[in-house]
C-alpha positions in Angstrom: -58.6 118.9 -31.4 -55.9 116.8 -29.6 -58.5 115.4 -27.2 -60.8 114.6 -30.1 -58.0 112.7 -31.8 -57.3 110.8 -28.6 -61.0 109.9 -28.3 -61.2 108.6 -31.9 -58.0 106.6 -31.4 -59.3 105.1 -28.2 -62.6 104.1 -29.9 -60.6 102.5 -32.8 -58.4 100.6 -30.3 -61.6 99.3 -28.6 -62.9 98.2 -31.9 -59.7 96.3 -32.7 -60.0 94.6 -29.3 -63.7 93.8 -29.9 -62.9 92.4 -33.3 -60.0 90.3 -31.9 -62.2 89.0 -29.0 -65.0 88.1 -31.5 -62.6 86.2 -33.7 -61.3 84.3 -30.7 -64.8 83.4 -29.5 -65.9 82.3 -33.0 -62.7 80.2 -33.3 -63.6 78.3 -30.1 -67.1 77.4 -31.4 -66.1 74.1 -32.9 -64.4 73.0 -29.7 -67.5 73.6 -27.6 -69.7 72.0 -30.2 -67.5 68.9 -30.0 -67.8 68.9 -26.2 -71.6 69.1 -26.4 -71.8 66.3 -29.0 -70.2 64.0 -26.5 -73.5 64.1 -24.4 -76.3 64.6 -26.9 -77.2 64.3 -30.6 -76.7 67.2 -33.2 -80.3 68.3 -33.4 -80.5 68.3 -29.6 -77.4 70.6 -29.4 -79.0 73.0 -31.9 -82.4 72.9 -30.2 -81.0 73.9 -26.8 -78.6 76.4 -28.4 -81.3 78.4 -30.1 -83.8 78.2 -27.3 -81.1 79.7 -24.9 -80.0 82.2 -27.6 -83.6 83.4 -28.2 -84.4 83.5 -24.5 -81.2 85.5 -23.7 -81.9 87.9 -26.6 -85.5 88.4 -25.5 -84.2 89.2 -22.0 -81.7 91.8 -23.4 -84.5 93.4 -25.4 -86.8 93.5 -22.3 -84.1 95.7 -20.7 -84.6 98.2 -23.4 -81.1 98.0 -24.8 -82.4 97.5 -28.3 -85.8 97.3 -30.0 -87.2 94.9 -32.6 -89.2 96.3 -35.4 -92.0 93.7 -35.4 -94.1 95.6 -38.0 -91.2 95.4 -40.5 -90.5 91.8 -39.5 -94.0 90.8 -40.3 -93.9 92.9 -43.5 -90.8 91.0 -44.8 -91.6 87.6 -43.2 -91.2 85.7 -46.4 -87.7 87.2 -47.0 -86.8 86.6 -43.3 -87.9 83.0 -43.5 -85.8 82.5 -46.7 -82.8 84.0 -44.9 -83.4 81.8 -41.9 -83.4 78.7 -44.0 -79.9 79.4 -45.1 -78.8 80.5 -41.7 -79.3 79.3 -39.0 -81.1 76.1 -40.4 -78.8 74.9 -43.2 -75.6 76.5 -42.0 -75.7 75.3 -38.3 -77.5 72.1 -39.2 -74.8 70.8 -41.6 -72.0 72.3 -39.5 -72.9 70.3 -36.4 -73.2 67.1 -38.4 -69.9 67.9 -40.2 -68.2 68.3 -36.8 -69.5 64.8 -35.8 -67.4 63.3 -38.5 -64.4 65.7 -38.8 -61.8 67.1 -36.5 -61.9 70.7 -35.4 -58.7 71.7 -37.4 -60.1 70.2 -40.6 -63.4 72.1 -40.2 -61.5 75.3 -39.5 -59.5 74.9 -42.6 -62.5 74.3 -44.8 -64.3 77.4 -43.4 -61.4 79.6 -44.3 -62.5 79.5 -47.9 -66.0 80.8 -47.1 -65.3 84.5 -47.9 -64.2 83.5 -51.4 -67.4 81.5 -52.0 -69.4 84.4 -50.7 -67.7 86.8 -53.2 -68.4 84.4 -56.0 -72.1 84.3 -55.1 -72.1 88.1 -54.8 -70.8 88.3 -58.4 -73.3 85.7 -59.7 -76.4 86.8 -57.8 -75.9 90.5 -56.9 -73.9 91.3 -60.1 -71.1 92.7 -57.9 -67.8 93.3 -59.6 -64.2 92.6 -58.5 -60.9 93.9 -59.9 -58.0 91.9 -61.3 -56.0 92.0 -58.0 -59.0 90.7 -56.0 -59.4 87.9 -58.6 -55.7 87.0 -58.3 -55.8 86.8 -54.5 -59.1 84.7 -54.6 -57.3 82.3 -56.9 -54.5 82.0 -54.3 -57.1 81.0 -51.7 -58.7 78.4 -54.0 -55.2 77.0 -54.8 -54.5 76.7 -51.1 -57.6 74.6 -50.5 -56.9 72.4 -53.6 -53.3 71.9 -52.4 -54.5 70.7 -49.0 -56.9 68.2 -50.5 -54.4 66.9 -53.1 -51.9 66.3 -50.2 -54.6 64.6 -48.1 -55.7 62.5 -51.2 -52.1 61.3 -51.5 -52.4 60.1 -48.0 -55.5 58.1 -48.8 -58.0 60.6 -47.5 -60.6 59.9 -50.2 -60.6 56.2 -49.6 -64.0 54.4 -49.5 -62.9 53.1 -46.1 -62.9 56.7 -44.9 -66.4 57.5 -46.2 -67.5 59.0 -42.9 -64.8 61.7 -43.3 -65.9 62.3 -46.9 -69.5 62.7 -45.6 -68.2 65.2 -43.1 -66.5 67.3 -45.8 -69.7 67.3 -47.9 -71.7 68.5 -44.8 -69.3 71.3 -44.2 -69.2 72.3 -47.9 -73.1 72.5 -47.8 -72.8 74.6 -44.6 -70.3 77.0 -46.4 -72.7 77.2 -49.4 -75.5 78.1 -46.9 -73.6 80.8 -45.1 -72.5 82.3 -48.4 -76.1 82.5 -49.6 -77.0 84.0 -46.2 -74.4 86.7 -46.6 -75.7 87.6 -50.1 -79.4 87.4 -49.1 -78.8 89.5 -45.9 -77.4 92.3 -47.9 -80.7 92.6 -49.6 -82.8 92.2 -46.5 -80.6 94.6 -44.4 -81.9 97.5 -46.6 -85.3 97.0 -45.1 -84.6 95.5 -41.6 -82.1 96.6 -39.0 -79.5 94.1 -37.6 -81.2 93.4 -34.3 -84.5 92.6 -36.0 -82.8 90.2 -38.4 -80.9 88.6 -35.4 -84.2 88.2 -33.5 -85.9 86.6 -36.5 -82.9 84.2 -37.0 -82.9 83.1 -33.3 -86.7 82.5 -33.4 -86.5 80.5 -36.6 -83.6 78.4 -35.2 -85.4 77.7 -31.9 -88.6 76.6 -33.7 -87.1 74.6 -36.5 -84.4 72.7 -34.5 -86.8 72.0 -31.6 -89.5 70.7 -34.0 -86.9 68.5 -35.8 -85.6 67.1 -32.5 -89.1 66.2 -31.2 -90.2 64.9 -34.6 -87.2 62.7 -35.2 -87.2 61.4 -31.7 -90.9 60.5 -32.0 -90.4 58.8 -35.4 -87.6 56.5 -34.0 -89.3 56.1 -30.6 -86.4 57.5 -28.6 -86.5 60.3 -25.9 -86.1 63.9 -27.1 -83.8 66.3 -25.4 -86.4 67.6 -22.9 -87.2 64.0 -21.8 -83.5 63.3 -21.5 -83.0 66.4 -19.3 -85.9 65.4 -17.1 -84.9 61.7 -16.8 -81.1 61.9 -16.7 -81.0 65.2 -14.7 -77.7 65.5 -12.8 -76.0 62.9 -15.0 -76.5 65.1 -18.1 -76.4 68.5 -16.5 -72.7 68.4 -15.7 -70.3 71.4 -15.9 -68.9 70.4 -19.4 -72.3 70.1 -21.0 -73.8 73.2 -19.4 -70.8 75.4 -20.2 -70.8 74.2 -23.8 -74.5 74.8 -24.4 -74.3 78.3 -22.7 -71.3 79.2 -24.7 -73.0 78.2 -28.0 -76.3 79.8 -27.0 -75.2 83.0 -25.4 -71.6 83.8 -26.4 -71.6 82.6 -30.0 -75.2 83.4 -31.0 -75.7 86.8 -29.3 -72.6 88.4 -27.8 -70.5 88.0 -30.9 -73.3 89.8 -32.9 -72.9 92.8 -30.6 -69.0 92.6 -31.0 -69.3 92.5 -34.8 -71.7 95.5 -34.9 -69.5 97.6 -32.5 -66.3 96.8 -34.5 -67.9 97.6 -37.9 -69.1 100.9 -36.5 -65.6 102.1 -35.7 -63.3 100.4 -38.3 -63.4 99.6 -42.0 -65.0 96.3 -43.1 -61.7 95.3 -44.8 -59.8 95.8 -41.5 -62.4 93.8 -39.6 -62.3 91.0 -42.2 -58.5 90.7 -41.8 -58.8 90.4 -38.0 -61.6 87.9 -38.3 -59.3 85.4 -40.0 -57.7 84.9 -36.6 -60.7 82.6 -35.9 -59.2 80.0 -38.2 -55.9 80.1 -36.3 -57.8 79.8 -32.9 -59.8 76.8 -34.1 -56.7 75.0 -35.3 -54.7 75.8 -32.1 -57.7 74.7 -29.9 -57.8 71.4 -31.8 -54.1 70.8 -31.1 -54.2 71.8 -27.4 -57.6 70.4 -26.2 -58.4 67.6 -28.7 -54.8 66.4 -29.4 -55.4 66.7 -33.1 -52.4 66.6 -35.5 -51.8 69.3 -38.0 -49.5 68.6 -40.9 -47.1 71.1 -42.4 -49.0 71.0 -45.8 -52.2 72.1 -43.9 -50.4 75.1 -42.4 -49.0 76.0 -45.8 -52.4 75.6 -47.5 -54.4 77.5 -44.9 -51.8 80.3 -44.9 -52.4 80.6 -48.7 -56.1 80.8 -48.1 -55.9 83.4 -45.4 -53.4 85.5 -47.5 -55.8 85.3 -50.4 -58.8 86.4 -48.4 -56.8 89.3 -46.8 -55.5 90.4 -50.2 -58.9 90.3 -51.8 -60.4 92.3 -49.0 -57.6 94.8 -49.0 -57.9 95.5 -52.8 -61.7 95.8 -52.4 -61.0 99.0 -50.5 -58.2 100.2 -52.8 
């Protein structure tokens, strides 16, 4: 019995480590996206990201680690396509354009409200219910975001001269809407498809859509697409910073984090995982300060703390 307890405790500790590592890796996503955008355009980043992600996932599947249920995937292809439109297409599409106009810290702060938006969509679409304490903590999160933007507004943030920043905020808000709709839709689809089959479908959709967009837009404007650039520029483009950024986004963020999430959720409660996942917001803000020399004001720290407190409280009382 003692040995069994030790084994269970060891598994739980590994799950906490996996969840913490996942949050850290996710938090660095914005930094590596920013690095990649220095060299190529948004759709070019996304095209390469999902081609690499799909190729890597296909390689993993070839090793026999997991199996895709192709019969089920074809059976629910319409639902899978609808899910893929929300994420990765709309979610990552608007995210990368938002990052083109906004700083990493600002994007991290905006995404901290995503769990609240997802809960609201769950109530409206899936008819899910929440208790009074959850509602109170959700209100704290919303107040935190409102507080941040009131303070930024006092500093002239919503000035017409700053319209590119406003555009970035709109892009990120659309991205948050998309990932919230994805979370709600995936709950329905996950009843019929296993996680690896859904992941396979998402990576395939991302690779096809973003590559088609890149080639189509490049042809329309008469400019080279990403594959032509890679061929012509060669060593100039394929430097360490660009390659490491694309590999990180394609393999680490798109595939490895999925395995970390699944492992964590198999050993610990969803509410516990959700609390640890909020570390990604902190990581994104710290990475912005250290690597991009971005400034974070005290009011932003206060606001994002309120948001995270609200999300943690809402998750805690969903289990109690």
